[in-house]
C-alpha positions in Angstrom: -7.2 -51.3 -12.7 -3.8 -51.3 -10.9 -2.9 -48.4 -8.6 -1.5 -45.5 -10.5 2.4 -45.6 -10.5 3.5 -42.0 -11.1 6.7 -41.8 -13.1 6.9 -38.1 -13.9 5.4 -34.9 -12.5 6.3 -31.5 -14.0 4.9 -28.0 -14.0 4.5 -26.1 -17.3 4.7 -22.3 -17.5 0.9 -22.2 -17.9 0.5 -23.7 -14.4 -0.6 -27.1 -15.5 0.7 -30.3 -13.9 1.8 -33.0 -16.3 1.7 -36.5 -14.7 2.8 -39.6 -16.6 2.1 -43.1 -15.4 2.6 -46.7 -16.5 0.9 -47.7 -19.7 -2.7 -48.9 -19.4 -3.5 -46.9 -16.2 -4.9 -43.9 -18.1 -6.9 -43.5 -21.3 -4.4 -41.4 -23.2 -0.8 -42.3 -24.0 2.5 -40.6 -24.3 5.2 -42.1 -26.5 8.7 -41.0 -25.6 11.6 -42.0 -27.8 14.7 -43.1 -25.9 18.1 -44.2 -27.0 17.1 -47.8 -26.5 13.8 -47.8 -28.3 10.2 -46.5 -27.7 8.7 -46.4 -24.3 4.9 -46.0 -24.0 3.6 -44.1 -21.0 0.2 -42.9 -20.0 -0.3 -39.2 -19.3 -2.8 -36.9 -17.6 -2.7 -33.1 -17.6 -4.3 -31.5 -14.5 -5.1 -27.8 -14.6 -4.1 -26.2 -11.3 -4.3 -22.6 -12.5 -1.6 -20.0 -12.9 1.6 -20.3 -10.9 2.0 -17.4 -8.4 3.7 -14.3 -9.7 6.9 -13.2 -7.9 6.2 -10.8 -5.0 7.8 -7.3 -5.3 9.2 -5.8 -2.1 8.3 -2.2 -1.6 10.4 0.1 0.6 9.3 3.4 2.1 11.2 6.0 0.0 9.8 9.5 0.2 10.7 12.2 -2.2 13.6 14.4 -1.4 12.6 17.0 1.2 9.5 15.0 2.1 10.9 12.8 4.8 8.0 13.5 7.2 7.2 9.8 8.0 3.9 10.2 6.0 3.0 10.9 2.4 -0.4 11.8 0.9 -1.3 11.1 -2.7 -4.4 9.9 -4.7 -5.3 7.1 -6.9 -5.0 9.3 -10.0 -1.4 10.2 -9.0 -0.7 6.5 -8.4 -1.8 5.7 -11.9 0.4 8.5 -13.4 3.4 7.2 -11.4 2.8 3.6 -12.6 2.4 3.6 -16.4 3.6 -0.1 -16.5 0.8 -1.1 -14.2 3.1 -2.8 -11.7 0.4 -2.1 -9.1 -1.6 -5.0 -10.5 1.1 -7.5 -9.5 1.7 -8.9 -6.0 3.7 -6.6 -3.8 4.7 -6.5 -0.1 5.3 -3.0 1.4 7.3 -2.4 4.5 5.0 0.6 5.4 1.3 1.3 5.9 -1.1 2.1 3.1 -4.4 3.6 4.1 -6.8 4.4 1.2 -10.4 5.7 1.0 -12.5 5.5 -2.1 -14.3 8.7 -2.8 -15.8 7.7 -6.1 -15.7 4.9 -8.7 -15.5 1.1 -8.4 -12.7 -1.3 -8.7 -11.0 -4.4 -7.1 -8.2 -5.0 -4.7 -6.6 -8.1 -3.4 -5.0 -8.6 0.0 -3.4 -11.8 1.2 -5.0 -13.4 -1.9 -8.6 -12.4 -0.9 -10.4 -10.4 -3.5 -12.3 -7.2 -2.4 -14.8 -5.1 -4.3 -14.1 -1.3 -4.1 -16.8 1.3 -4.2 -17.5 4.7 -2.7 -16.8 4.5 1.1 -14.5 1.5 0.9 -11.5 1.7 3.2 -8.3 -0.2 2.5 -5.6 -0.6 5.2 -2.5 -2.5 4.0 -0.2 -3.1 7.0 3.5 -3.7 6.6 4.3 -7.2 5.3 0.8 -7.7 3.8 0.9 -9.1 0.2 -1.6 -7.2 -1.9 -2.2 -5.8 -5.4 -4.5 -3.1 -6.9 -6.3 -5.5 -9.3 -8.3 -2.7 -11.0 -8.3 1.0 -9.9 -8.6 2.5 -13.3 -11.8 4.3 -12.4 -11.3 4.8 -8.7 -10.7 8.2 -7.1 -9.7 9.0 -3.5 -6.8 9.6 -1.1 -4.0 7.3 -0.3 -1.9 7.8 2.9 1.5 6.1 3.2 3.2 6.1 6.5 6.0 4.4 8.3 5.7 1.9 11.2 5.9 3.9 14.4 4.3 7.1 12.9 1.0 6.6 14.7 1.2 7.9 18.3 1.3 5.0 20.8 -0.3 3.9 22.9 -3.6 4.7 21.2 -6.4 3.1 19.2 -4.9 3.9 15.8 -1.5 2.4 16.7 -3.3 -0.7 18.2 -5.3 -1.2 15.0 -2.2 -0.7 12.9 -0.3 -3.4 14.8 -3.2 -6.0 14.7 -2.2 -8.7 12.2 -5.7 -10.2 12.2 -7.5 -6.9 11.5 -9.6 -6.7 8.3 -7.8 -5.0 5.4 -11.0 -3.7 3.7 -14.3 -2.4 5.0 -16.8 0.3 4.1 -18.0 3.5 5.7 -21.5 4.9 5.2 -23.2 8.2 5.9 -21.7 10.6 8.4 -18.7 8.3 9.1 -17.7 8.5 5.4 -18.1 12.3 5.3 -15.9 12.8 8.3 -13.3 10.4 7.0 -13.1 12.3 3.7 -12.9 15.6 5.6 -10.0 14.3 7.7 -8.1 13.0 4.7 -8.6 16.2 2.8 -7.3 18.2 5.8 -4.3 15.9 6.0 -3.6 16.4 2.3 -3.7 20.2 2.7 -1.3 20.0 5.7 1.0 17.7 3.8 1.1 20.0 0.7 1.8 23.0 3.0 4.7 21.2 4.7 6.2 20.5 1.3 5.8 23.8 -0.4 6.7 26.3 2.4 8.4 24.4 5.3 11.3 26.9 5.3 9.2 30.0 5.8 8.3 29.3 9.4 11.7 29.8 11.1 12.1 33.4 9.7 8.6 34.3 10.7 9.3 33.1 14.3 12.7 34.7 14.5 11.9 38.1 12.9 8.3 38.8 13.8 6.2 38.9 16.9 3.5 36.8 15.4 2.1 34.0 17.6 3.0 30.5 16.5 -0.6 29.9 15.4 -0.5 32.9 13.1 2.9 31.7 11.7 1.2 28.3 11.1 -1.5 30.1 9.0 1.0 32.1 7.0 2.8 28.9 5.8 -0.4 27.0 5.0 -1.2 25.1 8.2 -4.8 25.2 9.3 -4.2 23.5 12.6 -1.7 25.0 15.1 -1.1 21.6 16.8 -0.1 20.0 13.5 2.2 22.9 12.8 3.9 22.5 16.2 4.3 18.7 15.7 5.8 19.3 12.2 8.1 22.1 13.4 9.4 20.1 16.3 10.0 17.1 14.1 12.1 19.3 11.7 14.0 21.3 14.2 14.0 19.3 17.4 12.4 22.1 19.4 8.8 23.4 19.7 8.2 26.8 18.1 8.3 28.8 21.4 11.6 27.4 22.5 13.1 27.7 19.0 12.0 31.4 19.0 13.6 32.1 22.3 16.9 30.5 21.2 17.2 32.1 17.7 15.4 35.4 17.8 18.2 37.2 19.6 15.7 39.3 21.5 
């Protein structure tokens, strides 16, 4: 048999390559009518799988009044926000996504590698990573979205977040899993408090003698240090300095 002389290569929408060659080189034939008569060509169809879907670019866009650099939600909320199931298509966020599976099983794909999700699975999608939530219909747990630069640097968390070769999915067991869930639940409570009553803290500081830690409790913060960080991010001053400037006493 003579070497194959390829005359035509095309890709169909189904992701199959159609290759036509000189007559006699392949067992099947393709007859194409031309203006000058009939030309007989051989053809082979090679299945190369589905063509890649377009990649959707995701930008960090917090809800109005929630520009804290971090957002906490859950898989259930993600499903409610996405009735068209766009989460199952390739996407590339410009922010971090950190998820922890509390219960249920599913699948996730990062950089075109498939991962099985089950209780204790951790998913960390770094900015620029192509991923998709292949199947999270029965998965429950928290998702933390945060901007690049949100993690304090230098530090181990910031170092891990900046590592382009770090694993995107791993699993926690035993005590490590329990502590991770406690930490995410705590963060979710702090986030909810910051959204529901962020405006209550300045009047408490200005018009009462309550210590900053007590003010933090009144507006829903369980950790005074987190309250101080949040207050300073919103006002530009730590609570003690803001009080001395605005209390008028």
